[in-house]
TINUSE-821732 format. One line per 4 residues: for each residue x, y, z of N, C-alpha, C. Coordinates in nm, 3 decimals, m for minus. Layout:
N
X Y Z X Y Z X Y Z; ...
This chain:
232
m6.219 13.499 6.957 m6.340 13.515 7.034 m6.466 13.498 6.952; m6.459 13.536 6.827 m6.574 13.519 6.738 m6.603 13.370 6.719; m6.495 13.288 6.709 m6.511 13.144 6.689 m6.582 13.082 6.806; m6.550 13.127 6.926 m6.612 13.068 7.045 m6.758 13.103 7.054
m6.794 13.214 7.000 m6.932 13.257 7.012 m7.018 13.210 6.895; m6.958 13.170 6.793 m7.033 13.135 6.673 m7.040 12.984 6.660; m7.155 12.918 6.684 m7.172 12.772 6.677 m7.150 12.719 6.536; m7.189 12.792 6.437 m7.173 12.747 6.300 m7.026 12.734 6.261
m6.947 12.832 6.309 m6.804 12.829 6.279 m6.739 12.709 6.344; m6.778 12.678 6.470 m6.724 12.560 6.540 m6.757 12.432 6.463; m6.875 12.424 6.410 m6.914 12.305 6.333 m6.826 12.286 6.212; m6.794 12.395 6.143 m6.709 12.390 6.025 m6.567 12.346 6.062
m6.520 12.394 6.179 m6.385 12.358 6.222 m6.376 12.208 6.248; m6.476 12.154 6.322 m6.477 12.011 6.350 m6.484 11.928 6.220; m6.557 11.978 6.122 m6.569 11.909 5.994 m6.435 11.904 5.920; m6.362 12.019 5.923 m6.231 12.025 5.858 m6.130 11.936 5.928
m6.137 11.932 6.063 m6.046 11.846 6.138 m6.072 11.699 6.106; m6.198 11.663 6.090 m6.234 11.525 6.055 m6.179 11.485 5.919; m6.184 11.577 5.822 m6.130 11.550 5.690 m5.980 11.530 5.694; m5.911 11.609 5.779 m5.766 11.595 5.791 m5.726 11.460 5.847
m5.802 11.414 5.946 m5.773 11.284 6.007 m5.793 11.172 5.907; m5.902 11.177 5.830 m5.928 11.073 5.729 m5.821 11.073 5.619; m5.775 11.193 5.582 m5.673 11.203 5.477 m5.541 11.144 5.523; m5.505 11.171 5.649 m5.379 11.118 5.701 m5.383 10.966 5.711
m5.502 10.908 5.735 m5.515 10.763 5.744 m5.498 10.698 5.608; m5.529 10.771 5.503 m5.518 10.715 5.368 m5.379 10.725 5.311; m5.294 10.810 5.369 m5.160 10.830 5.314 m5.077 10.704 5.307; m5.071 10.617 5.412 m4.989 10.493 5.403 m5.034 10.402 5.290
m5.168 10.389 5.272 m5.219 10.303 5.166 m5.181 10.357 5.028; m5.187 10.491 5.018 m5.150 10.553 4.893 m5.004 10.528 4.861; m4.920 10.531 4.966 m4.777 10.508 4.949 m4.751 10.366 4.901; m4.819 10.267 4.965 m4.802 10.128 4.925 m4.847 10.107 4.781
m4.958 10.173 4.744 m5.009 10.160 4.608 m4.910 10.216 4.508; m4.847 10.329 4.545 m4.749 10.391 4.456 m4.629 10.299 4.438; m4.584 10.238 4.552 m4.470 10.147 4.541 m4.503 10.028 4.452; m4.627 9.976 4.463 m4.669 9.864 4.380 m4.670 9.902 4.234
m4.720 10.025 4.205 m4.722 10.071 4.067 m4.582 10.083 4.011; m4.487 10.130 4.095 m4.349 10.144 4.051 m4.288 10.008 4.022; m4.317 9.907 4.109 m4.262 9.775 4.090 m4.316 9.712 3.962; m4.445 9.726 3.938 m4.504 9.672 3.816 m4.447 9.740 3.693
m4.423 9.872 3.707 m4.366 9.945 3.596 m4.226 9.896 3.563; m4.149 9.864 3.668 m4.012 9.816 3.648 m4.009 9.679 3.583; m4.114 9.599 3.608 m4.119 9.465 3.555 m4.185 9.458 3.418; m4.224 9.569 3.365 m4.290 9.571 3.235 m4.192 9.614 3.129
m4.223 9.582 3.004 m4.135 9.621 2.895 m4.172 9.758 2.844; m4.107 9.800 2.738 m4.128 9.934 2.686 m4.269 9.955 2.634; m4.338 9.847 2.600 m4.474 9.859 2.549 m4.576 9.876 2.661; m4.529 9.863 2.786 m4.620 9.877 2.899 m4.684 9.748 2.942
m4.655 9.635 2.872 m4.714 9.507 2.906 m4.622 9.433 3.002; m4.681 9.366 3.102 m4.602 9.293 3.200 m4.523 9.183 3.132; m4.397 9.168 3.175 m4.312 9.066 3.117 m4.346 8.931 3.176; m4.374 8.831 3.093 m4.403 8.695 3.139 m4.316 8.599 3.059
m4.284 8.487 3.119 m4.202 8.387 3.052 m4.281 8.321 2.940; m4.219 8.308 2.825 m4.286 8.248 2.708 m4.276 8.096 2.719; m4.382 8.034 2.768 m4.382 7.889 2.787 m4.400 7.813 2.656; m4.434 7.886 2.547 m4.456 7.823 2.418 m4.326 7.810 2.338
m4.216 7.859 2.393 m4.089 7.851 2.323 m4.048 7.704 2.306; m4.019 7.660 2.182 m3.982 7.520 2.160 m3.857 7.482 2.239; m3.855 7.361 2.290 m3.739 7.310 2.360 m3.626 7.285 2.261; m3.503 7.276 2.315 m3.387 7.255 2.230 m3.400 7.125 2.148
m3.452 7.021 2.214 m3.464 6.892 2.145 m3.571 6.898 2.035; m3.674 6.978 2.055 m3.776 6.994 1.952 m3.716 7.062 1.829; m3.635 7.165 1.853 m3.571 7.236 1.743 m3.478 7.141 1.666; m3.405 7.059 1.741 m3.312 6.966 1.678 m3.386 6.866 1.590
m3.493 6.808 1.643 m3.568 6.708 1.568 m3.631 6.769 1.443; m3.685 6.888 1.457 m3.749 6.954 1.343 m3.650 6.981 1.231; m3.527 7.015 1.267 m3.426 7.046 1.167 m3.361 6.921 1.109; m3.327 6.825 1.196 m3.253 6.707 1.153 m3.345 6.599 1.094
m3.464 6.586 1.150 m3.557 6.480 1.107 m3.695 6.540 1.078; m3.708 6.620 0.975 m3.836 6.688 0.947 m3.953 6.594 0.919; m3.928 6.484 0.850 m4.038 6.392 0.817 m4.096 6.327 0.942; m4.009 6.280 1.029 m4.054 6.222 1.156 m4.126 6.328 1.239
m4.072 6.449 1.241 m4.132 6.556 1.319 m4.271 6.592 1.270; m4.288 6.595 1.138 m4.419 6.628 1.081 m4.525 6.527 1.123; m4.485 6.402 1.136 m4.580 6.296 1.169 m4.607 6.285 1.319; m4.502 6.299 1.402 m4.515 6.260 1.542 m4.484 6.368 1.646
m4.411 6.472 1.609 m4.359 6.565 1.710 m4.468 6.632 1.792; m4.577 6.669 1.731 m4.684 6.740 1.803 m4.736 6.657 1.920; m4.740 6.525 1.903 m4.789 6.437 2.009 m4.683 6.407 2.115; m4.559 6.446 2.089 m4.449 6.412 2.180 m4.400 6.532 2.260
m4.456 6.649 2.238 m4.404 6.770 2.302 m4.409 6.764 2.454; m4.516 6.708 2.509 m4.527 6.699 2.654 m4.416 6.610 2.711; m4.392 6.497 2.646 m4.287 6.406 2.692 m4.150 6.469 2.679; m4.128 6.543 2.572 m3.997 6.604 2.548 m3.973 6.727 2.635
m4.075 6.772 2.707 m4.057 6.888 2.796 m3.983 6.851 2.923; m3.967 6.723 2.950 m3.891 6.681 3.067 m3.742 6.708 3.048; m3.667 6.706 3.159 m3.525 6.739 3.153 m3.445 6.639 3.070; m3.485 6.511 3.075 m3.412 6.408 3.002 m3.509 6.324 2.919
m3.456 6.269 2.811 m3.535 6.178 2.728 m3.441 6.102 2.635; m3.484 5.983 2.598 m3.415 5.905 2.496 m3.513 5.890 2.380; m3.470 5.931 2.262 m3.560 5.930 2.146 m3.500 5.847 2.034; m3.578 5.754 1.983 m3.538 5.674 1.867 m3.607 5.734 1.744
m3.527 5.785 1.652 m3.584 5.857 1.538 m3.546 5.789 1.406; m3.643 5.740 1.332 m3.615 5.684 1.199 m3.559 5.791 1.106; m3.463 5.755 1.026 m3.403 5.850 0.933 m3.504 5.894 0.827; m3.468 5.997 0.754 m3.555 6.046 0.648 m3.584 5.938 0.545
m3.485 5.858 0.512 m3.504 5.753 0.412 m3.603 5.647 0.460; m3.607 5.622 0.590 m3.701 5.524 0.645 m3.844 5.572 0.627; m3.868 5.699 0.655 m4.003 5.755 0.640 m4.044 5.754 0.493; m3.951 5.788 0.406 m3.981 5.788 0.262 m4.014 5.647 0.214
m3.945 5.547 0.270 m3.964 5.408 0.226 m4.097 5.348 0.273; m4.169 5.418 0.358 m4.299 5.366 0.404 m4.396 5.351 0.288; m4.381 5.436 0.190 m4.469 5.427 0.073 m4.598 5.507 0.090; m4.668 5.523 m0.021 m4.788 5.606 m0.023 m4.899 5.551 0.066
m4.918 5.419 0.066 m5.027 5.360 0.142 m5.011 5.384 0.292; m4.894 5.354 0.345 m4.872 5.371 0.489 m4.872 5.519 0.529; m4.817 5.604 0.443 m4.819 5.747 0.473 m4.962 5.798 0.476; m5.046 5.748 0.384 m5.187 5.788 0.383 m5.256 5.741 0.511
m5.219 5.623 0.559 m5.277 5.573 0.683 m5.238 5.661 0.802; m5.113 5.701 0.808 m5.066 5.783 0.919 m5.127 5.923 0.916; m5.158 5.972 0.797 m5.213 6.107 0.784 m5.366 6.108 0.789; m5.426 5.991 0.791 m5.572 5.981 0.799 m5.619 6.015 0.940
m5.707 6.115 0.958 m5.754 6.152 1.092 m5.816 6.036 1.169; m5.870 5.937 1.098 m5.930 5.822 1.166 m5.824 5.737 1.235; m5.698 5.756 1.197 m5.590 5.679 1.257 m5.504 5.762 1.353; m5.557 5.875 1.397 m5.479 5.964 1.484 m5.430 5.893 1.610
m5.516 5.815 1.673 m5.479 5.749 1.797 m5.370 5.644 1.773; m5.381 5.572 1.663 m5.278 5.471 1.630 m5.146 5.539 1.598; m5.151 5.648 1.522 m5.028 5.721 1.490 m4.963 5.775 1.617; m5.045 5.826 1.707 m4.992 5.879 1.833 m4.925 5.767 1.913
m4.986 5.651 1.914 m4.929 5.536 1.985 m4.795 5.497 1.925; m4.785 5.497 1.793 m4.658 5.468 1.728 m4.550 5.565 1.772; m4.585 5.692 1.775 m4.488 5.794 1.814 m4.439 5.775 1.957; m4.530 5.743 2.047 m4.494 5.727 2.188 m4.395 5.612 2.209
m4.400 5.511 2.122 m4.305 5.400 2.132 m4.161 5.444 2.104; m4.143 5.563 2.052 m4.010 5.610 2.017 m3.947 5.698 2.123; m4.012 5.712 2.238 m3.960 5.801 2.343 m3.955 5.734 2.479; m3.840 5.742 2.543 m3.825 5.704 2.684 m3.812 5.834 2.761
m3.909 5.865 2.844 m3.910 5.993 2.915 m3.831 5.985 3.045; m3.761 6.094 3.078 m3.693 6.106 3.206 m3.564 6.027 3.218; m3.512 5.973 3.108 m3.392 5.891 3.115 m3.314 5.900 2.984; m3.182 5.912 2.996 m3.096 5.916 2.879 m3.015 5.786 2.873
m3.041 5.705 2.771 m2.972 5.576 2.757 m2.884 5.583 2.631; m2.756 5.565 2.650 m2.662 5.576 2.539 m2.664 5.451 2.452; m2.605 5.464 2.333 m2.593 5.350 2.242 m2.502 5.243 2.301; m2.401 5.286 2.374 m2.309 5.191 2.439 m2.383 5.103 2.538
m2.470 5.164 2.616 m2.548 5.086 2.713 m2.640 4.987 2.642; m2.704 5.031 2.535 m2.796 4.944 2.462 m2.723 4.831 2.391; m2.599 4.855 2.351 m2.524 4.756 2.273 m2.432 4.668 2.359; m2.428 4.692 2.488 m2.338 4.613 2.574 m2.382 4.467 2.580
m2.290 4.378 2.545 m2.321 4.234 2.545 m2.305 4.175 2.685; m2.386 4.076 2.713 m2.384 4.010 2.842 m2.296 3.885 2.835; m2.174 3.897 2.887 m2.080 3.786 2.886 m2.072 3.715 3.020; m2.162 3.747 3.111 m2.156 3.688 3.245 m2.175 3.536 3.242
m2.243 3.486 3.140 m2.267 3.342 3.130 m2.179 3.278 3.022; m2.082 3.354 2.971 m1.996 3.301 2.867 m2.065 3.299 2.732; m1.997 3.239 2.634 m2.055 3.230 2.500 m2.163 3.122 2.496; m2.275 3.151 2.429 m2.381 3.050 2.416 m2.329 2.920 2.355
m2.390 2.808 2.393 m2.344 2.677 2.347 m2.351 2.659 2.196; m2.447 2.729 2.132 m2.460 2.715 1.987 m2.356 2.798 1.912; m2.270 2.867 1.987 m2.164 2.944 1.922 m2.203 3.084 1.881; m2.329 3.120 1.901 m2.373 3.255 1.863 m2.322 3.359 1.963
m2.335 3.483 1.927 m2.291 3.591 2.015 m2.390 3.607 2.130; m2.342 3.651 2.247 m2.433 3.669 2.361 m2.530 3.784 2.337; m2.639 3.778 2.405 m2.738 3.885 2.393 m2.694 4.006 2.473; m2.778 4.108 2.474 m2.741 4.232 2.541 m2.779 4.230 2.689
m2.710 4.314 2.766 m2.741 4.326 2.909 m2.882 4.381 2.927; m2.913 4.483 2.849 m3.048 4.541 2.852 m3.136 4.459 2.757; m3.233 4.390 2.812 m3.319 4.305 2.729 m3.439 4.379 2.673; m3.475 4.490 2.736 m3.591 4.567 2.691 m3.586 4.705 2.753
m3.658 4.798 2.693 m3.672 4.932 2.750 m3.819 4.967 2.752; m3.856 5.049 2.847 m3.996 5.090 2.862 m4.013 5.230 2.805; m4.085 5.239 2.696 m4.113 5.367 2.633 m4.250 5.418 2.678; m4.287 5.535 2.632 m4.419 5.590 2.666 m4.531 5.509 2.602
m4.499 5.436 2.496 m4.600 5.352 2.432 m4.610 5.214 2.493; m4.503 5.170 2.558 m4.498 5.037 2.616 m4.358 4.980 2.608; m4.342 4.857 2.644 m4.210 4.794 2.643 m4.173 4.745 2.504; m4.048 4.767 2.466 m3.997 4.716 2.339 m3.867 4.639 2.366
m3.843 4.531 2.293 m3.725 4.448 2.319 m3.596 4.512 2.268; m3.487 4.475 2.332 m3.353 4.511 2.286 m3.274 4.381 2.279; m3.210 4.353 2.168 m3.135 4.228 2.155 m3.085 4.210 2.013; m3.047 4.090 1.982 m2.994 4.063 1.849 m3.107 4.025 1.752
m3.088 4.065 1.629 m3.184 4.025 1.528 m3.174 3.875 1.505; m3.283 3.816 1.461 m3.289 3.670 1.448 m3.275 3.627 1.302; m3.218 3.509 1.285 m3.206 3.452 1.150 m3.243 3.305 1.155; m3.289 3.253 1.042 m3.326 3.113 1.036 m3.462 3.088 1.098
m3.495 2.961 1.114 m3.623 2.925 1.173 m3.736 2.936 1.073; m3.856 2.908 1.121 m3.976 2.914 1.036 m4.081 2.996 1.109; m4.118 3.109 1.048 m4.214 3.203 1.109 m4.169 3.245 1.249; m4.037 3.261 1.263 m3.982 3.306 1.390 m3.954 3.197 1.489
m4.001 3.075 1.459 m3.981 2.962 1.551 m3.846 2.897 1.521; m3.765 2.884 1.625 m3.635 2.821 1.608 m3.529 2.913 1.553; m3.557 3.041 1.540 m3.459 3.135 1.487 m3.351 3.164 1.591; m3.231 3.192 1.543 m3.119 3.224 1.630 m3.100 3.375 1.640
m3.070 3.422 1.760 m3.040 3.564 1.780 m2.891 3.583 1.757; m2.852 3.589 1.633 m2.709 3.595 1.601 m2.672 3.712 1.511; m2.766 3.806 1.493 m2.740 3.920 1.405 m2.697 4.044 1.481; m2.721 4.160 1.419 m2.687 4.287 1.481 m2.781 4.317 1.597
m2.736 4.404 1.685 m2.819 4.444 1.798 m2.923 4.545 1.749; m3.049 4.516 1.781 m3.159 4.600 1.733 m3.251 4.638 1.848; m3.331 4.741 1.822 m3.432 4.788 1.917 m3.568 4.772 1.853; m3.663 4.718 1.928 m3.794 4.694 1.871 m3.791 4.577 1.775
m3.877 4.577 1.674 m3.883 4.464 1.580 m3.753 4.443 1.503; m3.679 4.550 1.477 m3.556 4.532 1.399 m3.488 4.661 1.361; m3.488 4.759 1.452 m3.427 4.888 1.422 m3.284 4.894 1.475; m3.191 4.916 1.387 m3.050 4.926 1.425 m3.012 5.073 1.444
m2.936 5.102 1.549 m2.891 5.238 1.573 m2.775 5.269 1.478; m2.791 5.373 1.397 m2.688 5.410 1.300 m2.615 5.539 1.337; m2.665 5.607 1.440 m2.601 5.730 1.485 m2.668 5.781 1.610; m2.594 5.855 1.692 m2.650 5.908 1.816 m2.608 6.054 1.835
m2.696 6.133 1.894 m2.671 6.275 1.914 m2.710 6.314 2.057; m2.622 6.390 2.121 m2.650 6.442 2.255 m2.711 6.580 2.239; m2.832 6.598 2.291 m2.900 6.727 2.287 m2.928 6.768 2.431; m2.839 6.851 2.484 m2.840 6.885 2.627 m2.833 6.755 2.708
m2.932 6.728 2.791 m2.928 6.608 2.874 m3.001 6.491 2.810; m3.048 6.508 2.690 m3.121 6.402 2.619 m3.032 6.337 2.513; m3.073 6.219 2.468 m3.001 6.148 2.363 m3.098 6.110 2.252; m3.059 6.140 2.129 m3.139 6.105 2.012 m3.063 5.998 1.934
m3.126 5.883 1.915 m3.067 5.775 1.837 m3.133 5.770 1.700; m3.053 5.783 1.595 m3.105 5.766 1.460 m3.108 5.617 1.430; m3.223 5.567 1.387 m3.239 5.424 1.362 m3.284 5.401 1.218; m3.264 5.276 1.172 m3.295 5.246 1.032 m3.431 5.178 1.015
m3.518 5.194 1.115 m3.654 5.139 1.106 m3.737 5.198 1.219; m3.867 5.181 1.212 m3.952 5.218 1.325 m3.928 5.119 1.439; m3.940 5.165 1.563 m3.923 5.074 1.676 m4.058 5.030 1.732; m4.165 5.087 1.683 m4.300 5.050 1.730 m4.338 4.912 1.677
m4.424 4.839 1.749 m4.464 4.704 1.706 m4.533 4.705 1.570; m4.502 4.607 1.489 m4.560 4.595 1.355 m4.712 4.582 1.360; m4.763 4.522 1.467 m4.906 4.495 1.476 m4.990 4.622 1.472; m4.931 4.736 1.505 m5.008 4.861 1.504 m5.059 4.897 1.366
m4.989 4.852 1.262 m5.036 4.880 1.126 m5.170 4.812 1.098; m5.196 4.701 1.165 m5.324 4.633 1.144 m5.441 4.717 1.193; m5.418 4.794 1.298 m5.525 4.881 1.347 m5.557 4.988 1.244; m5.454 5.036 1.173 m5.479 5.132 1.066 m5.563 5.068 0.957
m5.530 4.946 0.919 m5.604 4.876 0.814 m5.751 4.856 0.853; m5.777 4.828 0.978 m5.914 4.804 1.022 m6.000 4.929 1.013; m5.936 5.046 1.027 m6.012 5.170 1.026 m6.032 5.226 0.884; m5.962 5.174 0.789 m5.976 5.223 0.652 m6.088 5.146 0.581
m6.200 5.212 0.560 m6.316 5.151 0.497 m6.316 5.182 0.348; m6.317 5.081 0.262 m6.315 5.104 0.117 m6.430 5.195 0.074; m6.397 5.292 m0.011 m6.499 5.382 m0.063 m6.521 5.506 0.020; m6.449 5.520 0.134 m6.468 5.637 0.220 m6.335 5.707 0.239
């Protein structure tokens, strides 16, 4: 009866009821927030940091190249990581002895920052992205037309491959002739100017061919020479 007669008390009651209604409306949101916090906590490690996939982890083929062909990797691997991130690739890798045989002058050219673009271009010629081509496929001879009339061995079924740097020929090395004119394709099967495959390695879905020379065009060395200014 006192409540009914006292206007101030009624005002307080309405105020308390209003607070209860607002609090009950916030409870579902609080519950969802708690569930979200629990889920994030479950997905975090012991340090409290959210677990994320390490995208900087080297690919299997990168690890293989770094270990098996360190000299080639030091020169070209950094520029090839994007291409090697694909599921498949064919890589032509000069052996350690090939890189050593380049000599001081050519190594200085490749390591000169002014030749970075040319060096990168050379490296790209050694990778076919998105495709694994075996040594057997590259070395398969084309006998569909029989033996050539001059008695030489037939050329290969695959006449060229398209690398990230551009197209490079596949076929037999040439002998004889003058300045390449009139020469016969009667030697070993080579890739590029004259790189012979001496070994092949399967790295997951990719193939690495060890070769006894660079497969990039010889003309690229001229671009290095043009950028080297005497006295600088």
